[in-house]
C-alpha positions in Angstrom: 34.1 179.6 117.0 36.8 181.8 115.3 39.2 181.1 118.2 38.6 177.4 118.0 39.3 177.3 114.3 42.5 179.2 114.8 43.8 176.7 117.4 42.8 173.8 115.1 44.6 175.4 112.2 47.8 175.9 114.2 47.7 172.2 115.2 47.3 171.1 111.6 50.3 173.3 110.4 52.4 171.8 113.2 51.6 168.3 112.2 52.4 169.0 108.5 55.8 170.5 109.4 56.7 167.4 111.4 55.7 165.2 108.5 57.6 167.2 105.9 60.8 167.1 108.0 60.5 163.4 108.5 60.2 162.7 104.7 63.0 164.9 103.4 65.3 162.5 101.4 68.0 165.1 100.7 69.0 165.5 104.3 72.2 163.7 105.2 71.5 161.1 107.8 73.4 161.3 111.1 75.1 158.1 112.3 73.9 156.7 115.5 76.0 157.4 118.6 74.7 155.4 121.5 76.8 157.3 124.0 75.8 160.8 122.8 72.1 159.7 122.2 71.7 158.1 125.6 69.3 160.3 127.8 70.8 161.8 130.9 69.2 160.1 133.9 67.1 162.4 136.1 68.8 163.1 139.4 67.3 161.3 142.4 64.8 163.5 144.2 65.9 164.7 147.6 64.2 162.6 150.3 61.2 164.3 152.1 62.4 165.8 155.3 61.0 164.0 158.3 58.3 166.0 160.1 58.3 166.4 163.8 55.8 164.5 165.9 53.7 167.7 166.5 53.6 170.3 163.8 51.6 172.9 161.7 52.2 173.0 158.0 51.1 176.1 156.2 52.1 177.4 152.7 54.5 174.4 152.4 56.4 175.3 155.5 56.5 172.8 158.5 56.9 174.3 162.0 57.1 172.2 165.1 54.5 172.7 167.8 56.3 172.8 171.1 53.6 173.5 173.7 50.2 172.0 173.8 47.4 171.4 176.3 43.7 170.5 176.2 41.0 171.1 178.9 37.5 169.7 179.4 34.9 172.4 180.2 31.5 171.8 181.6 29.4 174.0 179.3 26.2 173.1 181.3 23.3 172.6 178.8 25.8 172.4 175.9 27.6 169.4 177.5 31.4 169.1 177.8 33.7 171.1 175.6 37.1 169.7 174.6 39.2 172.8 174.0 42.7 172.3 172.5 45.5 174.9 172.4 48.9 174.6 170.6 51.9 176.9 170.2 55.2 176.8 168.3 56.8 178.5 171.4 58.6 176.1 173.8 58.0 175.9 177.5 54.4 177.2 177.9 52.9 175.1 180.6 49.2 176.1 180.7 46.3 176.2 178.3 45.5 179.9 179.2 49.1 181.0 178.6 49.1 179.3 175.1 46.0 181.1 173.9 47.2 184.4 175.4 50.2 184.3 173.1 50.4 186.2 169.8 50.4 183.0 167.8 48.5 179.8 168.6 46.3 177.1 167.2 42.9 176.5 168.9 40.4 173.7 168.2 37.2 173.0 170.1 34.6 170.2 169.8 31.7 169.1 171.9 32.2 165.7 173.7 29.3 164.2 171.8 30.9 165.1 168.4 34.2 163.5 169.5 32.7 160.3 170.8 30.3 159.9 167.9 33.3 160.2 165.6 35.4 157.6 167.6 32.6 155.1 168.0 31.1 155.3 164.5 33.6 156.8 162.0 37.1 155.9 163.1 37.6 159.3 164.7 36.8 161.2 161.4 35.0 164.5 161.6 34.0 166.6 158.6 33.5 170.1 160.1 31.2 171.1 157.3 28.8 168.5 158.5 28.6 169.9 162.0 25.3 171.5 162.7 25.3 175.2 162.2 23.7 175.5 165.7 26.8 173.9 167.3 28.4 176.8 169.2 31.1 174.7 170.7 33.0 173.9 167.5 35.7 176.4 166.6 39.0 176.4 164.7 41.4 179.4 165.1 44.8 179.5 163.5 47.1 182.5 164.2 50.4 181.5 162.8 52.9 183.5 160.6 50.8 185.3 158.0 47.8 183.0 158.7 44.8 184.4 160.6 41.8 182.2 160.3 38.6 181.7 162.4 36.1 179.0 161.5 32.8 178.2 163.3 29.9 175.9 162.5 27.7 178.9 161.7 30.3 180.7 159.5 32.5 178.7 157.1 33.4 181.6 154.9 37.1 181.3 155.6 37.4 177.6 154.6 36.5 175.4 151.6 36.9 172.2 153.6 37.9 170.9 157.0 38.6 167.4 158.1 39.8 166.2 161.5 40.7 162.7 162.8 40.7 162.4 166.5 41.6 159.7 169.0 41.8 159.4 172.8 44.3 157.3 174.9 42.2 155.5 177.5 45.1 155.2 179.9 46.8 158.6 179.7 43.8 160.6 178.4 46.1 162.2 175.8 44.1 163.4 172.7 45.6 163.1 169.2 44.4 165.1 166.3 45.2 165.3 162.6 43.4 168.4 161.1 43.5 169.4 157.4 41.9 172.6 156.3 41.6 174.2 152.8 41.3 177.9 153.6 40.9 181.0 151.6 44.6 181.7 152.0 46.0 178.2 151.5 46.2 174.7 153.0 46.8 174.1 156.7 47.7 170.8 158.4 47.9 170.4 162.1 49.1 167.2 163.8 49.6 167.0 167.6 49.1 164.9 170.7 47.9 167.0 173.6 47.9 166.1 177.3 44.9 166.8 179.5 45.4 169.8 181.8 43.5 169.2 185.1 42.1 172.2 187.0 44.2 173.3 189.9 42.9 172.6 193.3 43.0 175.5 195.8 45.9 175.5 198.2 44.9 175.2 201.8 47.0 175.3 205.0 44.9 172.8 206.9 46.0 169.7 205.0 49.4 169.7 203.3 52.3 167.5 202.3 55.7 169.4 202.5 59.3 168.4 202.4 62.7 169.7 201.6 65.6 167.6 200.3 68.7 169.5 199.5 67.7 172.0 196.8 64.3 170.3 196.3 61.2 171.8 197.9 57.7 170.4 197.6 54.6 172.1 199.2 51.3 170.7 198.2 47.8 170.0 199.4 46.8 166.5 200.4 44.9 164.8 197.7 44.0 161.4 199.4 44.3 160.0 202.9 43.6 156.4 204.1 43.1 154.9 207.5 43.1 151.1 207.8 42.6 148.8 210.8 44.5 145.5 210.6 44.8 142.7 213.1 48.3 144.0 213.9 47.4 147.6 214.4 46.7 150.7 212.2 48.0 152.1 208.9 47.7 155.7 208.0 48.6 156.8 204.5 48.7 160.4 203.4 49.1 161.0 199.6 49.8 164.2 197.7 47.6 163.3 194.7 44.0 162.2 194.5 44.7 158.6 193.5 42.3 156.1 192.0 42.6 153.4 194.7 44.9 152.6 197.5 47.2 150.4 195.3 48.5 153.6 193.6 49.8 155.3 196.8 53.4 154.4 195.9 53.1 156.3 192.6 52.6 159.7 194.4 54.5 161.5 197.2 53.2 159.9 200.3 53.6 159.3 204.0 52.8 155.8 205.4 52.6 155.3 209.2 52.2 151.8 210.5 51.7 151.4 214.3 51.3 148.0 216.0 49.0 147.3 218.9 46.6 150.3 218.6 43.2 151.0 217.0 41.8 153.8 214.9 40.1 155.2 218.0 43.4 155.6 219.9 45.3 158.9 220.2 49.0 158.4 220.1 52.3 160.3 219.9 55.5 158.8 218.5 58.8 160.5 219.0 60.8 158.4 216.5 63.9 158.6 218.7 62.4 157.2 221.9 59.1 155.5 221.2 59.3 151.9 222.7 56.5 150.3 220.6 56.7 148.7 217.2 56.2 151.2 214.3 57.4 152.0 210.8 57.2 155.3 208.8 57.9 155.7 205.2 58.0 159.1 203.4 58.7 159.0 199.7 58.5 160.9 196.4 58.8 158.4 193.6 59.1 161.1 191.0 61.9 163.1 192.5 63.5 160.1 194.3 63.2 161.2 198.0 63.0 158.2 200.3 63.0 158.3 204.1 62.3 155.2 206.2 62.2 155.1 210.0 61.2 152.3 212.4 61.9 151.0 215.9 64.7 149.0 214.3 66.0 151.8 212.1 66.1 155.2 213.8 69.7 156.1 214.1 70.3 159.8 213.3 66.5 160.2 212.6 64.3 162.7 214.4 60.7 163.8 214.3 57.3 163.3 215.9 54.1 161.7 214.6 50.9 162.5 216.5 47.4 161.3 215.9 44.6 163.0 217.9 40.9 162.5 217.2 42.0 160.8 214.0 43.9 163.8 212.7 47.5 163.1 211.8 50.5 165.5 212.1 54.1 164.7 211.1 56.5 167.3 212.5 60.1 167.7 211.2 60.6 164.0 210.3 64.3 164.3 209.5 67.3 162.3 208.3 70.4 163.8 206.7 69.1 166.6 204.5 65.5 165.4 204.3 62.9 167.2 206.4 59.2 166.1 206.1 56.1 167.9 207.5 52.6 166.6 206.9 49.3 167.7 208.3 45.8 166.1 207.6 42.6 167.4 209.0 40.0 165.9 206.6 38.1 162.6 206.2 39.9 159.4 205.5 39.0 157.1 202.7 38.7 153.3 203.3 41.3 151.3 201.5 38.3 149.0 200.4 36.9 150.8 197.4 35.4 150.1 194.0 35.2 153.2 191.8 34.3 154.1 188.3 37.0 156.2 186.5 35.9 158.5 183.7 38.5 161.0 182.4 40.4 160.7 185.7 37.2 161.6 187.7 36.3 159.1 190.4 32.7 157.9 191.2 32.2 155.5 194.1 30.4 152.3 193.0 30.4 150.2 196.2 32.6 149.2 199.2 34.0 145.7 198.9 33.3 143.7 202.1 33.6 140.0 201.2 35.9 138.0 198.9 35.6 134.4 197.9 38.3 132.7 195.8 36.7 129.8 193.9 39.5 127.4 193.0 37.2 124.3 192.5 37.0 124.4 188.7 38.9 122.0 186.5 39.8 124.7 184.0 38.6 128.1 185.3 39.1 129.8 188.7 36.9 132.7 189.9 37.3 135.7 192.2 34.0 136.9 193.8 33.8 140.4 195.4 30.6 141.4 197.3 29.4 144.6 199.0 27.7 142.4 201.6 29.6 141.4 204.7 30.2 137.9 205.9 29.8 136.1 202.5 31.8 132.9 202.6 30.3 130.5 200.0 30.1 130.4 196.2 26.3 130.0 196.4 25.9 133.1 198.4 28.1 135.0 195.9 25.4 134.6 193.2 24.7 138.3 193.7 28.4 139.3 193.8 29.1 142.8 192.5 32.3 141.8 190.7 33.4 138.4 189.4 36.7 137.7 187.7 37.0 134.4 185.6 40.4 133.3 184.5 42.3 130.2 183.5 43.4 127.9 186.3 47.1 128.2 185.5 47.0 131.9 186.3 46.7 131.1 190.0 50.2 129.7 190.5 51.8 131.4 187.5 50.8 135.0 188.3 48.6 135.6 191.3 50.5 133.6 193.9 53.7 135.5 192.8 52.1 138.9 193.4 52.1 139.6 189.7 49.3 140.8 187.4 47.2 138.3 185.5 45.7 140.2 182.5 43.4 140.0 179.5 46.5 140.4 177.3 47.9 137.1 178.6 44.5 135.4 178.7 42.0 136.8 176.1 39.4 134.4 177.6 39.6 136.2 180.9 36.3 137.8 181.9 35.4 140.8 184.2 31.8 141.0 185.4 30.3 144.0 187.1 26.7 143.4 188.2 24.8 142.7 184.9 27.6 143.7 182.5 30.2 141.3 181.2 33.5 142.5 179.7 36.1 140.7 177.6 39.3 142.2 176.1 38.8 143.5 172.6 35.0 143.2 172.6 32.7 146.2 172.7 34.1 149.1 174.8 36.6 146.9 176.7 40.3 147.5 176.2 41.5 145.1 178.8 41.6 144.0 182.5 43.9 142.7 185.1 44.0 141.2 188.6 46.7 141.1 191.3 47.0 139.8 194.9 49.8 142.0 196.3 49.6 140.2 199.7 48.3 136.7 200.6 48.2 135.2 204.0 46.6 131.7 203.7 47.0 130.9 207.4 45.5 134.1 208.6 42.8 134.1 206.0 43.6 137.7 204.8 44.7 139.2 201.5 45.1 142.4 199.5 43.3 142.4 196.2 43.7 144.8 193.2 41.4 144.6 190.2 41.1 146.8 187.1 38.9 147.1 184.1 39.9 149.4 181.2 37.2 150.8 178.8 36.9 153.6 176.3 36.0 156.2 179.0 38.2 154.9 181.8 37.0 151.8 183.6 36.7 150.3 187.0 39.3 150.1 189.8 38.8 147.9 192.9 41.0 147.5 196.0 40.3 145.2 199.0 42.2 144.4 202.2 40.7 142.0 204.6 39.5 138.5 205.2 38.7 136.0 202.4 37.4 132.5 201.9 39.2 129.9 199.7 37.0 127.2 198.1 38.9 124.3 196.6 
């Protein structure tokens, strides 16, 4: 009470002094001088420096994050772990190398935690609300003078922790914005991390190799297709494990098209002397390598393609400074596939065997795809596995030109898979599209490419074969 009285007393004396000074009539008044009395304007504050796209901010200092990766671990009974690693050091190309460095940022969540946040809370996670029994959550920050570890069972090093997370359904990149109040200061981490896929073991049985000047590529074969057509056979060997056949041009690949033979035939093609009709295309769309050989285009080209018991070998296919060697000893995939894609993992749904194009509607056209063979009527397509419904104008405007018709162009477009119906922007559906890359009305054959995009990935379908047009 004595201290309070003292502070009150000082305040009263201060007020009295001000009053006395204001009421002193003997003081000579000072004439107004607007120029002298005008307050000096405060200087404009310096603009906030623009932060990099990926950064950590600690103790008011922003440092760019230059290397980042995340992995998805199968933790068995604990579910899937999303483990994220970031570093301020440039050029680190693997998750393991990042966390083996002296300084790094590490953040780990269980898959259920992430998807509950995305589905129900706009991606927001309060780490203090995570169950103390959750052994997957962890935040580690080793940066500059900062050395913090936080777990769900031990929050002694933080006062608060908030993370906003989002996933890109096409690229599978994960974006985080994390803000922690720690015992040694505030920490903010903002980053977009690509998914690091586990490396497949290199084998010598199936490989895709080529040299092109200073470029050398030596890889296992990720996908291989064998297709019988009315004209002959098509073998396609791909470096990567692609979703469906339509994506083979997006990966280094070898495509061999031989007329007048079947998949059961053994055949050897010396590209310089073979007298049948053939075409060979070896390409790498990323690095730009492109080598084409055919019975009409073989000048200065050498090499041998052999197929025995279904196994394909390409020996020293050469032109100028390109040399390609491919060997495949595994099982071929059918080009006709419908697969579920989840985080870039493929699950076979069914094999498309019949397609009916229903162009009889006044406003809507439909594409039916069935796993049953020989279906040629709309009535029998009542049990179709996939149905696409789209506006009539899309037939001539998009599909007959080999272009994609999509849910972005036509929000009323519908993708049905068995008992589920999808429409862009509704529920888990981000979008859809359809394409007819090849259409032979007279021969009654087409190539069909359908895609559905959802939160977890989606459905991809490719079909090559006969179809029925209903008008």
